[in-house]
BALOBA-1460 file (C-alpha; in Angstrom, 3 decimals):
// residues 402
<rec num="1" residu="m" x="-25.470" y="14.084" z="33.593"/>
<rec num="2" residu="k" x="-25.982" y="14.018" z="29.883"/>
<rec num="3" residu="k" x="-23.324" y="16.747" z="29.420"/>
<rec num="4" residu="l" x="-20.886" y="14.868" z="31.778"/>
<rec num="5" residu="k" x="-21.235" y="11.625" z="29.686"/>
<rec num="6" residu="k" x="-20.704" y="13.592" z="26.321"/>
<rec num="7" residu="e" x="-17.499" y="15.070" z="27.828"/>
<rec num="8" residu="n" x="-16.211" y="11.641" z="28.970"/>
<rec num="9" residu="n" x="-17.098" y="10.114" z="25.547"/>
<rec num="10" residu="r" x="-15.192" y="13.057" z="24.028"/>
<rec num="11" residu="r" x="-12.154" y="12.497" z="26.140"/>
<rec num="12" residu="d" x="-12.108" y="8.832" z="25.415"/>
<rec num="13" residu="f" x="-12.279" y="9.412" z="21.662"/>
<rec num="14" residu="l" x="-9.339" y="11.976" z="21.994"/>
<rec num="15" residu="k" x="-7.436" y="9.612" z="24.073"/>
<rec num="16" residu="k" x="-7.859" y="6.521" z="21.627"/>
<rec num="17" residu="c" x="-6.952" y="8.879" z="18.904"/>
<rec num="18" residu="s" x="-4.026" y="10.266" z="20.698"/>
<rec num="19" residu="l" x="-5.662" y="13.739" z="20.605"/>
<rec num="20" residu="s" x="-5.126" y="14.690" z="24.155"/>
<rec num="21" residu="t" x="-5.663" y="18.373" z="23.537"/>
<rec num="22" residu="v" x="-6.664" y="19.850" z="19.940"/>
<rec num="23" residu="p" x="-6.179" y="19.059" z="16.195"/>
<rec num="24" residu="f" x="-2.734" y="20.415" z="16.622"/>
<rec num="25" residu="l" x="-1.820" y="16.964" z="17.795"/>
<rec num="26" residu="i" x="-3.137" y="15.110" z="14.685"/>
<rec num="27" residu="p" x="-0.378" y="13.505" z="12.710"/>
<rec num="28" residu="t" x="0.487" y="15.341" z="9.467"/>
<rec num="29" residu="i" x="0.045" y="12.049" z="7.323"/>
<rec num="30" residu="g" x="-3.492" y="11.080" z="6.542"/>
<rec num="31" residu="l" x="-5.186" y="14.231" z="7.857"/>
<rec num="32" residu="n" x="-7.757" y="14.562" z="5.091"/>
<rec num="33" residu="a" x="-9.093" y="10.891" z="5.988"/>
<rec num="34" residu="m" x="-10.116" y="12.212" z="9.525"/>
<rec num="35" residu="s" x="-12.770" y="14.304" z="11.037"/>
<rec num="36" residu="f" x="-14.306" y="14.602" z="14.328"/>
<rec num="37" residu="e" x="-17.052" y="16.500" z="16.035"/>
<rec num="38" residu="k" x="-16.372" y="19.653" z="17.852"/>
<rec num="39" residu="t" x="-17.788" y="19.683" z="21.345"/>
<rec num="40" residu="n" x="-15.957" y="22.392" z="22.999"/>
<rec num="41" residu="d" x="-18.507" y="24.511" z="24.921"/>
<rec num="42" residu="k" x="-16.769" y="27.743" z="23.950"/>
<rec num="43" residu="v" x="-17.000" y="26.956" z="20.233"/>
<rec num="44" residu="l" x="-20.547" y="25.851" z="20.460"/>
<rec num="45" residu="t" x="-21.891" y="28.817" z="22.369"/>
<rec num="46" residu="k" x="-20.025" y="31.176" z="19.944"/>
<rec num="47" residu="n" x="-21.561" y="29.246" z="17.105"/>
<rec num="48" residu="q" x="-18.564" y="29.871" z="14.861"/>
<rec num="49" residu="s" x="-17.821" y="27.826" z="11.799"/>
<rec num="50" residu="s" x="-14.466" y="26.263" z="12.027"/>
<rec num="51" residu="v" x="-11.515" y="27.589" z="9.915"/>
<rec num="52" residu="n" x="-9.068" y="24.785" z="9.528"/>
<rec num="53" residu="f" x="-5.414" y="24.985" z="8.166"/>
<rec num="54" residu="i" x="-5.061" y="21.305" z="8.091"/>
<rec num="55" residu="y" x="-7.368" y="19.868" z="5.602"/>
<rec num="56" residu="d" x="-8.168" y="20.304" z="1.734"/>
<rec num="57" residu="g" x="-11.809" y="20.605" z="2.668"/>
<rec num="58" residu="l" x="-14.276" y="21.626" z="5.258"/>
<rec num="59" residu="a" x="-13.775" y="18.613" z="7.519"/>
<rec num="60" residu="l" x="-17.424" y="18.199" z="8.366"/>
<rec num="61" residu="g" x="-18.494" y="16.244" z="11.472"/>
<rec num="62" residu="p" x="-21.284" y="13.884" z="11.426"/>
<rec num="63" residu="t" x="-23.876" y="16.457" z="12.810"/>
<rec num="64" residu="e" x="-22.646" y="19.204" z="10.276"/>
<rec num="65" residu="y" x="-22.703" y="16.751" z="7.478"/>
<rec num="66" residu="l" x="-26.284" y="15.585" z="8.271"/>
<rec num="67" residu="n" x="-27.395" y="19.199" z="8.715"/>
<rec num="68" residu="k" x="-25.861" y="19.961" z="5.177"/>
<rec num="69" residu="l" x="-27.716" y="17.084" z="3.684"/>
<rec num="70" residu="q" x="-30.927" y="18.193" z="5.044"/>
<rec num="71" residu="e" x="-30.330" y="21.776" z="3.931"/>
<rec num="72" residu="i" x="-29.509" y="20.295" z="0.481"/>
<rec num="73" residu="n" x="-32.671" y="18.121" z="0.399"/>
<rec num="74" residu="k" x="-34.902" y="21.044" z="1.518"/>
<rec num="75" residu="s" x="-33.592" y="23.289" z="-1.359"/>
<rec num="76" residu="k" x="-33.992" y="20.542" z="-4.005"/>
<rec num="77" residu="p" x="-35.198" y="16.981" z="-2.870"/>
<rec num="78" residu="i" x="-32.353" y="14.469" z="-3.280"/>
<rec num="79" residu="e" x="-33.037" y="11.779" z="-5.728"/>
<rec num="80" residu="p" x="-31.681" y="8.483" z="-4.571"/>
<rec num="81" residu="d" x="-29.597" y="6.053" z="-6.794"/>
<rec num="82" residu="f" x="-30.278" y="2.333" z="-7.134"/>
<rec num="83" residu="y" x="-26.983" y="0.317" z="-7.095"/>
<rec num="84" residu="g" x="-25.266" y="3.488" z="-8.757"/>
<rec num="85" residu="g" x="-27.947" y="4.075" z="-11.201"/>
<rec num="86" residu="g" x="-29.917" y="7.101" z="-11.585"/>
<rec num="87" residu="g" x="-30.540" y="9.816" z="-8.974"/>
<rec num="88" residu="t" x="-27.865" y="12.199" z="-7.926"/>
<rec num="89" residu="t" x="-25.121" y="9.587" z="-8.687"/>
<rec num="90" residu="k" x="-26.075" y="9.848" z="-12.392"/>
<rec num="91" residu="l" x="-26.382" y="13.739" z="-12.345"/>
<rec num="92" residu="i" x="-22.833" y="13.940" z="-10.783"/>
<rec num="93" residu="e" x="-21.419" y="11.426" z="-13.391"/>
<rec num="94" residu="e" x="-22.885" y="13.583" z="-16.251"/>
<rec num="95" residu="e" x="-21.435" y="16.737" z="-14.554"/>
<rec num="96" residu="f" x="-18.016" y="15.347" z="-14.412"/>
<rec num="97" residu="a" x="-18.003" y="14.110" z="-17.992"/>
<rec num="98" residu="k" x="-18.772" y="17.723" z="-19.013"/>
<rec num="99" residu="i" x="-16.037" y="19.133" z="-16.650"/>
<rec num="100" residu="t" x="-13.477" y="16.830" z="-17.899"/>
<rec num="101" residu="g" x="-14.633" y="16.756" z="-21.590"/>
<rec num="102" residu="k" x="-14.734" y="12.994" z="-21.471"/>
<rec num="103" residu="e" x="-17.566" y="10.745" z="-23.084"/>
<rec num="104" residu="k" x="-18.411" y="9.195" z="-19.862"/>
<rec num="105" residu="a" x="-17.870" y="9.249" z="-16.016"/>
<rec num="106" residu="i" x="-18.632" y="6.653" z="-13.334"/>
<rec num="107" residu="y" x="-18.872" y="6.682" z="-9.381"/>
<rec num="108" residu="l" x="-16.784" y="4.220" z="-7.446"/>
<rec num="109" residu="p" x="-16.528" y="3.878" z="-3.660"/>
<rec num="110" residu="t" x="-12.779" y="4.611" z="-3.521"/>
<rec num="111" residu="g" x="-10.073" y="6.376" z="-5.197"/>
<rec num="112" residu="t" x="-7.844" y="3.348" z="-4.986"/>
<rec num="113" residu="m" x="-10.442" y="1.244" z="-6.902"/>
<rec num="114" residu="a" x="-10.695" y="4.139" z="-9.497"/>
<rec num="115" residu="n" x="-7.155" y="4.248" z="-10.208"/>
<rec num="116" residu="q" x="-6.479" y="0.544" z="-10.177"/>
<rec num="117" residu="l" x="-9.388" y="-0.291" z="-12.618"/>
<rec num="118" residu="a" x="-8.300" y="2.407" z="-14.806"/>
<rec num="119" residu="i" x="-4.648" y="1.175" z="-15.174"/>
<rec num="120" residu="k" x="-5.904" y="-2.469" z="-15.466"/>
<rec num="121" residu="l" x="-8.160" y="-1.682" z="-18.455"/>
<rec num="122" residu="l" x="-5.931" y="0.847" z="-20.222"/>
<rec num="123" residu="n" x="-3.053" y="-1.590" z="-20.038"/>
<rec num="124" residu="e" x="-4.922" y="-4.544" z="-21.395"/>
<rec num="125" residu="n" x="-2.533" y="-7.480" z="-21.854"/>
<rec num="126" residu="n" x="0.532" y="-5.385" z="-21.177"/>
<rec num="127" residu="t" x="1.985" y="-5.908" z="-17.632"/>
<rec num="128" residu="k" x="4.118" y="-2.810" z="-16.950"/>
<rec num="129" residu="v" x="2.892" y="0.568" z="-15.810"/>
<rec num="130" residu="i" x="4.961" y="3.578" z="-15.277"/>
<rec num="131" residu="v" x="3.928" y="5.401" z="-12.115"/>
<rec num="132" residu="p" x="5.525" y="8.391" z="-10.179"/>
<rec num="133" residu="e" x="7.837" y="7.110" z="-7.408"/>
<rec num="134" residu="n" x="5.979" y="9.210" z="-4.753"/>
<rec num="135" residu="s" x="2.464" y="8.591" z="-5.960"/>
<rec num="136" residu="h" x="-0.498" y="7.232" z="-4.219"/>
<rec num="137" residu="i" x="-0.736" y="4.326" z="-6.489"/>
<rec num="138" residu="y" x="2.844" y="3.128" z="-5.993"/>
<rec num="139" residu="r" x="3.049" y="4.046" z="-2.118"/>
<rec num="140" residu="d" x="-0.457" y="3.683" z="-0.687"/>
<rec num="141" residu="e" x="-2.490" y="1.112" z="-2.461"/>
<rec num="142" residu="a" x="-1.199" y="-1.975" z="-0.945"/>
<rec num="143" residu="d" x="0.493" y="-3.462" z="-4.060"/>
<rec num="144" residu="a" x="-3.047" y="-3.910" z="-5.670"/>
<rec num="145" residu="a" x="-1.674" y="-3.587" z="-9.181"/>
<rec num="146" residu="q" x="0.556" y="-6.588" z="-8.668"/>
<rec num="147" residu="s" x="-1.393" y="-8.651" z="-6.270"/>
<rec num="148" residu="v" x="-4.871" y="-8.340" z="-7.660"/>
<rec num="149" residu="h" x="-4.542" y="-7.032" z="-11.290"/>
<rec num="150" residu="g" x="-1.323" y="-8.716" z="-12.397"/>
<rec num="151" residu="k" x="0.395" y="-5.365" z="-13.271"/>
<rec num="152" residu="r" x="3.833" y="-4.354" z="-12.538"/>
<rec num="153" residu="l" x="4.496" y="-0.760" z="-11.459"/>
<rec num="154" residu="i" x="7.604" y="0.685" z="-12.537"/>
<rec num="155" residu="p" x="8.457" y="3.939" z="-10.441"/>
<rec num="156" residu="v" x="10.071" y="7.031" z="-11.956"/>
<rec num="157" residu="g" x="11.404" y="10.156" z="-10.326"/>
<rec num="158" residu="k" x="12.685" y="9.169" z="-7.187"/>
<rec num="159" residu="g" x="13.585" y="11.964" z="-5.005"/>
<rec num="160" residu="k" x="11.650" y="14.642" z="-7.285"/>
<rec num="161" residu="s" x="8.314" y="16.222" z="-6.918"/>
<rec num="162" residu="y" x="7.258" y="14.836" z="-10.408"/>
<rec num="163" residu="f" x="9.048" y="13.162" z="-13.256"/>
<rec num="164" residu="d" x="9.700" y="14.773" z="-16.714"/>
<rec num="165" residu="i" x="10.054" y="13.525" z="-20.179"/>
<rec num="166" residu="t" x="13.797" y="12.951" z="-19.762"/>
<rec num="167" residu="d" x="13.203" y="10.750" z="-16.699"/>
<rec num="168" residu="l" x="10.354" y="8.811" z="-18.584"/>
<rec num="169" residu="k" x="12.511" y="8.067" z="-21.507"/>
<rec num="170" residu="s" x="15.477" y="6.997" z="-19.441"/>
<rec num="171" residu="t" x="13.435" y="4.457" z="-17.489"/>
<rec num="172" residu="i" x="11.878" y="3.010" z="-20.470"/>
<rec num="173" residu="d" x="15.193" y="2.761" z="-22.212"/>
<rec num="174" residu="y" x="16.759" y="1.176" z="-19.256"/>
<rec num="175" residu="t" x="13.909" y="-1.445" z="-18.901"/>
<rec num="176" residu="n" x="13.803" y="-2.346" z="-22.650"/>
<rec num="177" residu="k" x="17.778" y="-2.628" z="-22.728"/>
<rec num="178" residu="n" x="17.907" y="-4.762" z="-19.563"/>
<rec num="179" residu="e" x="14.922" y="-7.190" z="-19.870"/>
<rec num="180" residu="v" x="15.187" y="-10.332" z="-22.122"/>
<rec num="181" residu="f" x="11.620" y="-11.147" z="-22.107"/>
<rec num="182" residu="k" x="9.377" y="-8.202" z="-23.093"/>
<rec num="183" residu="s" x="6.149" y="-8.311" z="-21.290"/>
<rec num="184" residu="g" x="5.003" y="-4.941" z="-22.780"/>
<rec num="185" residu="l" x="4.538" y="-1.388" z="-21.264"/>
<rec num="186" residu="g" x="1.046" y="-0.008" z="-21.899"/>
<rec num="187" residu="t" x="0.154" y="2.909" z="-19.534"/>
<rec num="188" residu="v" x="2.035" y="6.003" z="-17.980"/>
<rec num="189" residu="v" x="0.407" y="7.620" z="-14.862"/>
<rec num="190" residu="i" x="0.772" y="11.088" z="-13.547"/>
<rec num="191" residu="e" x="-0.487" y="12.335" z="-10.135"/>
<rec num="192" residu="n" x="-1.523" y="15.914" z="-10.063"/>
<rec num="193" residu="p" x="-1.256" y="17.740" z="-7.908"/>
<rec num="194" residu="v" x="1.322" y="15.573" z="-5.910"/>
<rec num="195" residu="r" x="0.134" y="14.770" z="-2.366"/>
<rec num="196" residu="r" x="3.623" y="13.544" z="-1.209"/>
<rec num="197" residu="a" x="5.210" y="16.820" z="-2.490"/>
<rec num="198" residu="d" x="2.991" y="18.988" z="-0.428"/>
<rec num="199" residu="g" x="0.540" y="19.435" z="-3.175"/>
<rec num="200" residu="t" x="2.784" y="20.542" z="-5.859"/>
<rec num="201" residu="f" x="1.316" y="20.799" z="-9.372"/>
<rec num="202" residu="v" x="2.804" y="19.292" z="-12.539"/>
<rec num="203" residu="p" x="3.602" y="22.076" z="-15.017"/>
<rec num="204" residu="i" x="1.345" y="21.803" z="-18.074"/>
<rec num="205" residu="g" x="4.606" y="21.852" z="-20.363"/>
<rec num="206" residu="v" x="5.652" y="18.590" z="-18.611"/>
<rec num="207" residu="i" x="2.291" y="17.115" z="-19.105"/>
<rec num="208" residu="k" x="2.215" y="18.055" z="-22.849"/>
<rec num="209" residu="d" x="5.789" y="16.800" z="-23.489"/>
<rec num="210" residu="i" x="4.808" y="13.415" z="-21.759"/>
<rec num="211" residu="s" x="1.547" y="13.197" z="-23.623"/>
<rec num="212" residu="k" x="3.017" y="13.813" z="-27.020"/>
<rec num="213" residu="y" x="5.628" y="10.988" z="-26.585"/>
<rec num="214" residu="c" x="3.051" y="8.599" z="-25.118"/>
<rec num="215" residu="k" x="0.848" y="9.113" z="-28.305"/>
<rec num="216" residu="e" x="3.805" y="8.661" z="-30.474"/>
<rec num="217" residu="n" x="4.596" y="5.423" z="-28.862"/>
<rec num="218" residu="n" x="1.019" y="4.260" z="-28.359"/>
<rec num="219" residu="y" x="1.016" y="4.203" z="-24.536"/>
<rec num="220" residu="k" x="-2.191" y="5.147" z="-22.715"/>
<rec num="221" residu="m" x="-2.136" y="7.906" z="-19.866"/>
<rec num="222" residu="h" x="-4.018" y="7.921" z="-16.546"/>
<rec num="223" residu="l" x="-4.277" y="11.105" z="-14.324"/>
<rec num="224" residu="d" x="-4.770" y="10.557" z="-10.488"/>
<rec num="225" residu="g" x="-6.137" y="13.862" z="-10.224"/>
<rec num="226" residu="a" x="-7.823" y="13.354" z="-6.629"/>
<rec num="227" residu="r" x="-7.380" y="17.112" z="-6.102"/>
<rec num="228" residu="i" x="-7.269" y="18.454" z="-9.552"/>
<rec num="229" residu="h" x="-9.660" y="21.481" z="-9.028"/>
<rec num="230" residu="i" x="-6.993" y="22.646" z="-6.526"/>
<rec num="231" residu="a" x="-4.245" y="22.402" z="-8.962"/>
<rec num="232" residu="s" x="-6.469" y="24.206" z="-11.402"/>
<rec num="233" residu="a" x="-7.213" y="27.045" z="-9.047"/>
<rec num="234" residu="f" x="-3.341" y="27.793" z="-8.376"/>
<rec num="235" residu="s" x="-1.892" y="26.965" z="-11.869"/>
<rec num="236" residu="n" x="-4.699" y="28.764" z="-13.814"/>
<rec num="237" residu="i" x="-4.835" y="25.634" z="-16.051"/>
<rec num="238" residu="s" x="-8.496" y="24.389" z="-16.431"/>
<rec num="239" residu="v" x="-9.559" y="21.026" z="-15.310"/>
<rec num="240" residu="s" x="-10.637" y="20.277" z="-18.892"/>
<rec num="241" residu="e" x="-7.298" y="21.215" z="-20.331"/>
<rec num="242" residu="y" x="-5.476" y="19.134" z="-17.871"/>
<rec num="243" residu="a" x="-7.949" y="16.051" z="-18.633"/>
<rec num="244" residu="s" x="-7.463" y="16.624" z="-22.288"/>
<rec num="245" residu="y" x="-3.906" y="14.870" z="-22.134"/>
<rec num="246" residu="f" x="-5.115" y="11.639" z="-20.553"/>
<rec num="247" residu="d" x="-7.296" y="8.763" z="-21.517"/>
<rec num="248" residu="t" x="-8.817" y="8.453" z="-17.964"/>
<rec num="249" residu="v" x="-9.047" y="10.727" z="-15.088"/>
<rec num="250" residu="y" x="-9.856" y="9.990" z="-11.415"/>
<rec num="251" residu="i" x="-11.272" y="12.797" z="-9.064"/>
<rec num="252" residu="s" x="-11.913" y="12.415" z="-5.361"/>
<rec num="253" residu="l" x="-15.377" y="13.386" z="-4.012"/>
<rec num="254" residu="y" x="-14.188" y="13.936" z="-0.328"/>
<rec num="255" residu="k" x="-10.861" y="15.582" z="-0.640"/>
<rec num="256" residu="y" x="-12.247" y="19.014" z="-1.181"/>
<rec num="257" residu="l" x="-15.967" y="18.323" z="-2.202"/>
<rec num="258" residu="n" x="-16.828" y="17.249" z="1.272"/>
<rec num="259" residu="a" x="-18.563" y="14.075" z="0.774"/>
<rec num="260" residu="s" x="-17.740" y="11.168" z="3.321"/>
<rec num="261" residu="g" x="-16.261" y="9.146" z="0.416"/>
<rec num="262" residu="g" x="-16.533" y="8.195" z="-3.151"/>
<rec num="263" residu="a" x="-14.605" y="8.823" z="-6.369"/>
<rec num="264" residu="i" x="-15.264" y="9.484" z="-10.052"/>
<rec num="265" residu="l" x="-13.625" y="7.950" z="-12.976"/>
<rec num="266" residu="c" x="-13.837" y="9.788" z="-16.359"/>
<rec num="267" residu="g" x="-12.689" y="8.635" z="-19.812"/>
<rec num="268" residu="d" x="-13.764" y="7.140" z="-23.095"/>
<rec num="269" residu="a" x="-17.030" y="5.148" z="-23.111"/>
<rec num="270" residu="k" x="-15.170" y="2.140" z="-24.200"/>
<rec num="271" residu="i" x="-13.328" y="2.054" z="-20.866"/>
<rec num="272" residu="i" x="-15.903" y="3.376" z="-18.539"/>
<rec num="273" residu="e" x="-18.710" y="1.004" z="-19.713"/>
<rec num="274" residu="q" x="-16.388" y="-1.821" z="-18.508"/>
<rec num="275" residu="i" x="-16.081" y="-0.337" z="-15.022"/>
<rec num="276" residu="s" x="-19.431" y="-1.381" z="-13.352"/>
<rec num="277" residu="h" x="-18.744" y="-4.878" z="-13.978"/>
<rec num="278" residu="q" x="-15.322" y="-4.874" z="-12.676"/>
<rec num="279" residu="i" x="-16.681" y="-2.903" z="-9.420"/>
<rec num="280" residu="k" x="-18.988" y="-5.957" z="-8.938"/>
<rec num="281" residu="i" x="-16.195" y="-8.345" z="-9.307"/>
<rec num="282" residu="l" x="-14.223" y="-6.650" z="-6.460"/>
<rec num="283" residu="g" x="-17.397" y="-6.347" z="-4.203"/>
<rec num="284" residu="g" x="-17.535" y="-2.684" z="-4.459"/>
<rec num="285" residu="t" x="-20.951" y="-2.345" z="-5.765"/>
<rec num="286" residu="v" x="-23.279" y="-0.675" z="-2.985"/>
<rec num="287" residu="f" x="-26.957" y="-0.287" z="-2.743"/>
<rec num="288" residu="q" x="-26.985" y="3.348" z="-2.703"/>
<rec num="289" residu="s" x="-24.382" y="6.214" z="-2.979"/>
<rec num="290" residu="w" x="-26.571" y="9.365" z="-2.845"/>
<rec num="291" residu="n" x="-25.393" y="10.344" z="0.617"/>
<rec num="292" residu="n" x="-21.961" y="10.918" z="-0.965"/>
<rec num="293" residu="t" x="-22.846" y="12.013" z="-4.621"/>
<rec num="294" residu="s" x="-25.474" y="14.602" z="-3.333"/>
<rec num="295" residu="m" x="-23.005" y="16.192" z="-0.985"/>
<rec num="296" residu="a" x="-20.249" y="16.402" z="-3.670"/>
<rec num="297" residu="l" x="-22.659" y="17.480" z="-6.240"/>
<rec num="298" residu="h" x="-23.622" y="20.457" z="-4.186"/>
<rec num="299" residu="y" x="-20.107" y="21.651" z="-3.505"/>
<rec num="300" residu="l" x="-19.237" y="21.047" z="-7.167"/>
<rec num="301" residu="e" x="-21.547" y="23.834" z="-8.287"/>
<rec num="302" residu="g" x="-19.580" y="27.032" z="-8.310"/>
<rec num="303" residu="i" x="-16.328" y="25.297" z="-7.182"/>
<rec num="304" residu="n" x="-14.032" y="27.290" z="-9.687"/>
<rec num="305" residu="e" x="-15.317" y="30.639" z="-8.472"/>
<rec num="306" residu="r" x="-15.032" y="29.530" z="-4.785"/>
<rec num="307" residu="w" x="-11.411" y="28.212" z="-5.171"/>
<rec num="308" residu="n" x="-10.447" y="31.525" z="-7.010"/>
<rec num="309" residu="e" x="-11.795" y="33.382" z="-3.900"/>
<rec num="310" residu="v" x="-9.925" y="31.100" z="-1.623"/>
<rec num="311" residu="v" x="-6.672" y="31.782" z="-3.597"/>
<rec num="312" residu="i" x="-7.104" y="35.705" z="-3.361"/>
<rec num="313" residu="k" x="-8.338" y="35.567" z="0.369"/>
<rec num="314" residu="s" x="-5.461" y="33.209" z="1.379"/>
<rec num="315" residu="e" x="-2.774" y="35.470" z="-0.409"/>
<rec num="316" residu="k" x="-4.134" y="38.454" z="1.476"/>
<rec num="317" residu="l" x="-4.081" y="36.747" z="4.871"/>
<rec num="318" residu="i" x="-0.573" y="35.345" z="4.478"/>
<rec num="319" residu="t" x="0.793" y="38.814" z="3.477"/>
<rec num="320" residu="a" x="-0.719" y="40.215" z="6.607"/>
<rec num="321" residu="l" x="0.386" y="37.271" z="8.817"/>
<rec num="322" residu="n" x="4.029" y="37.602" z="7.379"/>
<rec num="323" residu="k" x="3.937" y="41.247" z="8.737"/>
<rec num="324" residu="l" x="3.726" y="39.831" z="12.364"/>
<rec num="325" residu="n" x="6.846" y="39.563" z="14.401"/>
<rec num="326" residu="g" x="7.880" y="35.929" z="14.528"/>
<rec num="327" residu="i" x="5.902" y="34.402" z="11.838"/>
<rec num="328" residu="s" x="7.028" y="33.285" z="8.275"/>
<rec num="329" residu="i" x="4.716" y="31.712" z="5.758"/>
<rec num="330" residu="t" x="6.228" y="30.894" z="2.467"/>
<rec num="331" residu="s" x="4.860" y="29.448" z="-0.831"/>
<rec num="332" residu="l" x="6.217" y="26.180" z="-2.476"/>
<rec num="333" residu="k" x="7.577" y="26.098" z="-6.096"/>
<rec num="334" residu="n" x="4.625" y="25.219" z="-8.256"/>
<rec num="335" residu="g" x="2.557" y="25.011" z="-4.970"/>
<rec num="336" residu="t" x="-1.116" y="24.835" z="-4.696"/>
<rec num="337" residu="n" x="-2.773" y="25.205" z="-1.025"/>
<rec num="338" residu="i" x="-0.034" y="24.106" z="1.159"/>
<rec num="339" residu="y" x="2.398" y="26.635" z="2.441"/>
<rec num="340" residu="d" x="5.476" y="26.338" z="5.128"/>
<rec num="341" residu="l" x="4.678" y="27.974" z="8.222"/>
<rec num="342" residu="i" x="7.664" y="28.692" z="10.560"/>
<rec num="343" residu="l" x="7.271" y="30.231" z="14.141"/>
<rec num="344" residu="s" x="10.421" y="31.895" z="15.865"/>
<rec num="345" residu="n" x="11.661" y="30.395" z="18.999"/>
<rec num="346" residu="e" x="9.834" y="32.800" z="21.254"/>
<rec num="347" residu="i" x="6.486" y="31.719" z="20.044"/>
<rec num="348" residu="s" x="4.962" y="28.303" z="21.355"/>
<rec num="349" residu="l" x="3.262" y="26.422" z="18.647"/>
<rec num="350" residu="k" x="1.319" y="24.351" z="21.126"/>
<rec num="351" residu="k" x="0.126" y="27.563" z="23.008"/>
<rec num="352" residu="l" x="-0.783" y="29.156" z="19.634"/>
<rec num="353" residu="a" x="-2.789" y="26.144" z="18.451"/>
<rec num="354" residu="i" x="-4.758" y="25.625" z="21.637"/>
<rec num="355" residu="f" x="-5.636" y="29.428" z="21.741"/>
<rec num="356" residu="l" x="-6.738" y="29.547" z="18.363"/>
<rec num="357" residu="y" x="-8.820" y="26.331" z="18.719"/>
<rec num="358" residu="n" x="-10.293" y="27.022" z="22.043"/>
<rec num="359" residu="e" x="-11.033" y="30.549" z="21.443"/>
<rec num="360" residu="h" x="-11.735" y="30.972" z="17.807"/>
<rec num="361" residu="n" x="-12.484" y="27.506" z="16.374"/>
<rec num="362" residu="i" x="-9.378" y="27.844" z="14.094"/>
<rec num="363" residu="w" x="-7.566" y="24.598" z="13.422"/>
<rec num="364" residu="l" x="-3.592" y="24.348" z="13.127"/>
<rec num="365" residu="g" x="-1.635" y="21.357" z="12.301"/>
<rec num="366" residu="r" x="1.610" y="20.051" z="14.021"/>
<rec num="367" residu="a" x="5.080" y="20.702" z="13.086"/>
<rec num="368" residu="n" x="7.378" y="18.170" z="11.374"/>
<rec num="369" residu="d" x="10.826" y="17.223" z="12.460"/>
<rec num="370" residu="k" x="12.248" y="20.499" z="10.743"/>
<rec num="371" residu="g" x="9.871" y="22.613" z="12.734"/>
<rec num="372" residu="i" x="7.866" y="23.411" z="9.705"/>
<rec num="373" residu="v" x="3.932" y="23.438" z="9.918"/>
<rec num="374" residu="k" x="2.132" y="22.597" z="6.824"/>
<rec num="375" residu="f" x="-0.125" y="25.629" z="6.570"/>
<rec num="376" residu="t" x="-3.225" y="24.294" z="4.365"/>
<rec num="377" residu="v" x="-5.969" y="26.767" z="2.923"/>
<rec num="378" residu="n" x="-9.174" y="25.694" z="1.805"/>
<rec num="379" residu="e" x="-12.928" y="26.840" z="1.621"/>
<rec num="380" residu="s" x="-13.241" y="27.037" z="5.154"/>
<rec num="381" residu="l" x="-11.528" y="30.707" z="4.828"/>
<rec num="382" residu="l" x="-14.733" y="31.652" z="3.144"/>
<rec num="383" residu="t" x="-17.095" y="30.897" z="5.926"/>
<rec num="384" residu="r" x="-15.441" y="33.645" z="8.370"/>
<rec num="385" residu="d" x="-14.845" y="37.390" z="7.953"/>
<rec num="386" residu="y" x="-11.266" y="37.888" z="6.933"/>
<rec num="387" residu="t" x="-10.728" y="40.530" z="9.765"/>
<rec num="388" residu="d" x="-11.805" y="38.076" z="12.451"/>
<rec num="389" residu="i" x="-9.464" y="35.466" z="11.276"/>
<rec num="390" residu="l" x="-6.576" y="37.746" z="11.137"/>
<rec num="391" residu="d" x="-7.395" y="39.437" z="14.505"/>
<rec num="392" residu="a" x="-7.483" y="35.715" z="16.058"/>
<rec num="393" residu="w" x="-4.022" y="35.077" z="14.920"/>
<rec num="394" residu="k" x="-2.920" y="38.389" z="16.138"/>
<rec num="395" residu="k" x="-4.029" y="37.619" z="19.632"/>
<rec num="396" residu="g" x="-2.829" y="34.108" z="19.328"/>
<rec num="397" residu="i" x="0.485" y="35.163" z="18.408"/>
<rec num="398" residu="e" x="0.620" y="37.429" z="21.466"/>
<rec num="399" residu="q" x="-0.741" y="34.824" z="23.820"/>
<rec num="400" residu="a" x="1.838" y="32.169" z="22.523"/>
<rec num="401" residu="r" x="4.991" y="34.345" z="23.166"/>
<rec num="402" residu="n" x="7.226" y="32.949" z="25.727"/>
């Protein structure tokens, strides 16, 4: 009876979320914000860890998350914080300050709040902020800069993965020449890697040019580096070097550090020491955040080594998969962990995805309107033997041939 009730609950959940079969049907936008329990009997009896080609991180379900917290706590008792002070929250703030080379770091409940408070404080009495046209700040933060903080966002680089120094100068010149009343530009924002450009990283030369120009013109710089460790792994540029060109840096705790939420903002003490008061004003102060910070702190340790291993293992896997008849996986220019997967007409993506999920607990995303599947690699590759993953794909391809 319990098993039947559990299965009915699962079906009801999948129905509500439009997940009638497997993760293959999950929309490609917003994947990293979603996770669910894996209750497929075959998966549970095989006790296989999931390998997902959808998320940036491990996509831990509630049970997995709780088990991991218990494991962390047994290894070293988790120290709770009190309204953001002390405990693992203090420890992770100190660690991120070291990683980015900044004076201080602070935990915030969301990345949106981290971005918005950074540009508000950096901009001071200036009203205008330069942002990438395809950025999270411009597209996905509900016009918070304008409606909450009185800042006007000026987009740059429409139709491009990222803007360069020429784009920036042209936009600033145009704005200055065509506005009678000067309200002031104070801050320039860069997002790296760029989510809406399939994880493209911004070349370090571009960042250097923009940083030099901003310093010469007394503009502050903010980095939306939600996934900055991923950019670092694929560009071979350290997080500390990336951060050195910016006044403030935001890094997510859940994109690939596997916490259930949270963000870190790093910068000069003058800015960071103002953040806690701003968080309180916006109602973002929470009693305790150790459930997020302890998880992220755990996965932060050794992250560079693990992602270097992800890069090597994924290259090996993709090379092998490309030798299979009917499959093509290609990297993007300045790409990170997202590749383009195309199947020949004789292979059914739906059949492949269902087979991989049901038989091997391997998750595959859906195709876009061009027939391209965004093939995303992450640390889940390290949880299973390489030959097991490759063999599963070989069997899946054969099963999916029309």
